[in-house]
Structure formats: C-alpha cells, structure tokens
N, C-alpha and C positions, 0 to 999 in steps of 0.2 A: 180433403185433405188440403191442410193451408201451404197458400202459395208461396208464404218465407218459406217451409220446407223443400217445397217444390224449388222454389227458383236457385237453391244453396247450390256452389259449384262444386262439382266431381271431378277427381284425379282418376284417370281412366286409363289402363295401363297399351302400350303401342301397340297399333293397331286392333283396339277395341273396337268394337264394330255390332250393331242390333240390326236385325231384319223382322217385319211383322208383317201379317197376310190379315185381309180386312174383306168380306163379304158384304156386301151393302143390295140390300133390297131396295128396289123403289116405291116410292109412297107416293107417287102421281106428281100432281100438278106443285107441290111443294119441290121438287127436283130443280125446278125453272126459277129457286129463288134469283135475285138480278146478282150478278157478277159485282156492284157495286158493293152490296150489302156483304158478301161474300169479304171483299176484301176491306170494309170497314171493320166486319168481325174479328178478321185474323188481325188487322194492328192494334186492336185495343189490347192495352196490356192484362186486362181481367179476362181473358177468352180463354178458356184452357185448353192444354194442350194434349199430346198425344200418347201414343209410346214409346219407350225404349228400354231397350234390354244393354246388359254387357256381355260383352264377346259380339259375334257374329250372329243376327236374328233379323228375320226375313216379315216385311208387310206387304199383304198382299189384297185388293180392295175388289168387291166386284159386287154388281148391282143388276139381278136378275129383273125382267119384264114382268111386270103383276099384270092379273085381268081383272076390269071393270066391267067387265059382263059376266061375272059368274054368280049372280044372283046371294053374293055373300051378306049377309044381315050387318055385317060391322066392316070397316076397316080392316081390322085387326084378322079378321077370317078372310081378307082376299086373298086367293091363290095367285099361284104365276101363270102368266099366260102363254099359248102354246110354244112362243119363240124361247119364254124365260125357262120351259122344261127344256127346248133344246140345248141352250146358252150355256146352263148351269156346269152340265157336264162334261163340256167343252172346256170351262175354264178353270174344271178340277183337274184334267188332263194336263191342261197346260202349265199347272202349278206342279204335278209330280213330274212333269219332263223338266222344270228346272231346278228340280230338288229340294220343294219348299212342303216338305211336309210337315205339317203342324205338331207343335210339342204341346198343344192348349187350345182349346177351340172353344168361343161362345158365342152363343147366339141370342138375338132376339127370338121369344118364342112367335111371333105374328106367323101365319100360316105362310105368306110367302115367303120370307126369309128361313121360316125351317126347309121349306122344300128346296130352296136352293141351298142350303149347308149342306142337308143331308145327301143329294146329288152330286155335290162338286167332291166329299168326304170319299164316294165310293171310288174313285181312281186312284185312292191310298188304301183302299180296303177299309176304312173305318165306317160306322154308323152311330145309332143316336146316344148309346153309349160314351160314346167318344167327346160328347157336345154336352157343356155348360149352359144351360139356358138362364139367361137372365133378361126379367121385363123391364127393368133400368133402360135396356137400350133401345127399346120402342119410341118414337118420338122423341128419343133424347138428344140432349143440348149436349155441346163440345165439353162440356165438364162433366155431364153425366158420363159419357164415354171415356173421359180420362178416369175417373173414380173405377169405371170398372175396369179398364186396362190396366190400373195401376195394382191391382189386386191379382194379377197374373201370377202364377209362381214362379219363384226369382230365378229358377234354373229351365226355364223353356225359353226356348232360342227362335222358336218359331213359333210366332200367335196368330192365331186366324180368327177374325170377327165379324159375324154377318150381321148386318144392321140396316139402315136405309139412309134416304137422301133425305133434306140435304144434309143432315147433322155430320156423317162422314164425310163429305163434301170440306166442310165447315172445319172437319178434325181434320185432313190432309192438308188443306192452305194453312193452319197454326204450326202443325207437327214441320212442314217446309220452310214457312214465313213466307214474306213480300216477294221475296227473289224467286218464288216457284213461277212457272211459265203456264200461262191459262192455254188451253188448245183452241183454233181458231174459233170452234162453235160455242164458248165459253163453257163448256162440261167436263169437267175434273172429274168425275165419276158419273157417267151416262151406266144405263141399265146393262148388264154385263161387261165393265169394265174394271180390269187386274191393276192394280198400284203397287209398284213393289221398294220399300222404303229401305233404308239402312238410317238406324237411327244409332245414338251415339251414348245414351246412358241410361241406366236400369228402370225397369217397369215403376218402379215407386217414385222416380224422382222426371218424370214426364215432363217437359214444357216444352217452350216455343222457340221452335227455328233449332229443334236437335233432330231433326231427321232430313234425309237426302233422298230425293226422289230418283230411283235406278232405272224404271221403266212406267210405264203407262200402255195397256195394252187394251182393248177390246175385243170383246167375243166375233164380230163381223173379219177379223184379220185373223181368227184359227182356224184350222183347216179342222173339219167336221170329220169327225169319228166314224 
C-alpha cells in the first residue's frame, strides 16, 4: 500500500467514528522492547499505520500468556500457558459486555494466537469458521499489520486481530500518535490486555495518529467468570 495514497486526506460525515479489536499473543522476551525504540519507531514518518474504519468501529487488543515449558519444537507451536488459558475467555467476556462483537476476525495462525482468539470468541458464540487466518501477522512488522488490516471488509464496523508483541504495541503507538500516554510499567500491550480505540478513517486509508485510545484494560482487573 503506497504511503502517498495512505496519507491522502479524507472528509468524513459528522460524528464518523471507527473502533477496532485486537488480540495479541506474547512472543516472549521480544515484548520487552525498549520504550525508547517504540517512541523512535512511532515518530518515524515511514512507520506504518493501523486500522481505520468509516462510522463507529472498535479496536481491542489482547496478549495471552504463552508457555515456555510446553516442549514445543518451535516458537510457532508454543501454546498458551495456564494463565493465558484462564485470561483469554475473561477478555472475551469483557468484549461481549462492552458490545464489541467483531464483524471481522483475523488472526495469526501461531498456536498461542489461535488458542487465544478461539477462547475469546466463545463469548460471542463464534468459532473457527469465523476466523480468517493470516500468516503475515506472525512476527509482523507494523507495515505488515497495516497491510493486513487495510484488507478488512469496508462494511466491517468492529474488527478483531489476534497477533503478537511487539508488533501490536508498535501499531497501537503509531495509530494513536506521540501523544499516547505510556503506562508506568512501560507496557502498552502486556499479556491479556485489551486496548479499545476509536478510529477516524476507512480501513484502506489507515495512517499515523488516526486513532484515539478509549480504554486499556488488563485481564487481572477483570472479574473471574
């Protein structure tokens, strides 16, 4: 997607808003990327954007806790840790209470992301047939995530993406711009966190600073089901 095209200005009808949903599965040590690097990336003009929609849309992002002691032969095959298995349904229930049933779901096919999104979607009575699996999300750069999201259906009001850190964290920072407040612990997208954003442009026109963070909720603050 050419940035000249992405950056073109749009005229929206009064009150036009977007919201997206993101689910992020931890990649482990990579999610502790330095805050200075994140800020440098999000301030760079060439760094990709994130999601956008027309009218009201939602973004929620969640990172489930993966297991390092599962005996999986590859990183791609690592499953959720017991905590992740508990947190994913709680986050799904939270999204349901917020009225954020996704119109379109896209996920990394990595095992931990797959388990995360499947568990979360049960709160909506949705299953694997409702998920679009996209290998580009695994170890994705912000550019790749923007490309994936820009292909979301035009009529999707609420989009859910299940992916990995630090990619989703970079994407969130880029979407909201340099004015985004960083939590005291320096983690925007820790495991089992849900970021709810409002976006002001269509999917195909994602760009930097086109989103507003409405809330950032961590699973540990949610009631157990």
